[in-house]
C-alpha positions in Angstrom: 38.4 15.7 -0.2 34.8 15.6 -1.3 34.2 17.3 -4.4 30.7 19.0 -5.6 30.2 16.0 -7.6 29.9 13.8 -4.6 27.4 16.2 -2.6 25.4 15.9 -5.9 24.8 12.6 -6.2 24.2 12.0 -2.1 21.7 15.0 -2.4 20.2 13.4 -5.2 20.5 10.0 -3.6 18.6 10.9 -0.5 16.0 12.8 -1.9 15.1 9.5 -4.0 15.8 7.3 -0.8 13.1 9.6 0.7 10.8 9.2 -2.2 10.5 5.8 -2.2 9.8 5.0 1.7 7.4 8.3 2.0 5.6 6.6 -1.8 5.5 2.9 0.2 4.1 4.7 3.4 1.3 6.6 1.3 0.6 3.0 -0.7 1.0 0.9 2.7 -1.5 3.7 4.6 -4.3 3.6 1.6 -4.0 0.1 1.5 -4.9 -0.1 5.4 -7.7 2.4 5.3 -8.7 0.3 1.8 -9.2 -2.9 4.5 -11.1 -1.6 7.4 -13.7 -0.1 5.1 -14.7 -3.4 3.3 -14.4 -4.8 6.9 -17.6 -2.7 7.2 -19.4 -3.2 4.3 -22.0 -6.1 3.5 -20.4 -9.2 2.0 -22.1 -8.6 -1.1 -20.9 -5.4 -1.8 -17.8 -6.2 -0.3 -17.3 -9.3 -3.3 -18.6 -5.9 -6.0 -15.7 -4.3 -4.9 -13.1 -7.0 -4.2 -13.9 -7.9 -8.4 -13.4 -5.1 -9.7 -9.9 -5.0 -8.6 -6.5 -6.0 -10.1 -6.9 -9.7 -9.1 -3.3 -9.6 -6.8 -4.9 -6.4 -5.1 -8.0 -8.2 -4.1 -6.1 -11.4 -3.2 -3.5 -9.6 -0.6 -6.4 -7.6 0.7 -8.9 -10.9 1.4 -5.8 -12.1 2.7 -5.9 -8.9 4.7 -9.1 -9.1 5.9 -8.7 -12.9 7.2 -5.3 -12.4 8.9 -7.2 -9.4 10.8 -10.8 -9.5 10.8 -11.3 -13.3 10.5 -14.0 -12.1 7.6 -14.0 -15.1 4.5 -15.0 -12.9 1.2 
């Protein structure tokens, strides 16, 4: 038999899963947009922006630039 607490737990779990999925999707889309914008920039300006970012994030973006656009920065 399914009780009210079972339904509540499953509902809360589903809402959390949807929230986590949407936040990772948004994060990925934002990062892709940033990589595309950096690819169109002048090298000096791109380097300044990358220096301002978190080192781990900057490394990931540099890797994406190299893989997707063959840009060395």
